[in-house]
C-alpha positions, -999 to +999 in steps of 0.1 A: -521+703-367-517+712-403-540+689-422-573+670-419-552+639-417-533+652-386-567+658-370-578+622-379-546+607-364-551+626-332-587+616-328-579+580-337-551+580-311-574+591-284-600+565-293-576+537-294-559+549-262-593+546-245-599+512-261-632+523-277-648+513-309-658+540-334-694+535-324-687+539-287-664+569-291-689+586-316-717+582-290-695+597-263-686+626-285-721+632-298-714+625-335-723+597-358-700+568-364-698+578-401-687+613-391-660+599-368-648+574-395-645+601-421-627+624-396-603+596-386-595+590-423-587+627-427-616+636-449-613+674-458-644+695-453-656+684-419-675+712-401-651+732-380-676+737-351-681+699-348-643+693-351-636+718-323-663+702-300-648+668-307-613+680-298-627+695-266-645+663-257-614+642-265-594+662-241-575+685-265-572+723-264-571+740-298-544+767-298-535+788-328-499+799-331-485+820-359-456+803-376-425+823-380-417+833-416-388+811-428-357+829-439-357+808-471-390+805-489-388+768-500-422+769-517-413+800-538-381+783-548-400+752-559-424+773-579-396+791-596-381+758-608-414+748-625-419+782-642-408+786-678 
């Protein structure tokens, strides 16, 4: 996962896979329906501790893997194109 939107898509997929409403899934996860709705929409700024607990309850395991450094730094190249 790279963005809050990725998190939201994953949680929504689990909920729909279980054929649950947001209210039912939120109750199962121990969060409010509003929190779940915002998370599913990819709202940035949700509390990490709650997000990790929700992932655990939804059957996910959070694993951090360091990305290899690309040989070509595309972002630096784009920045160089916009600099005067």
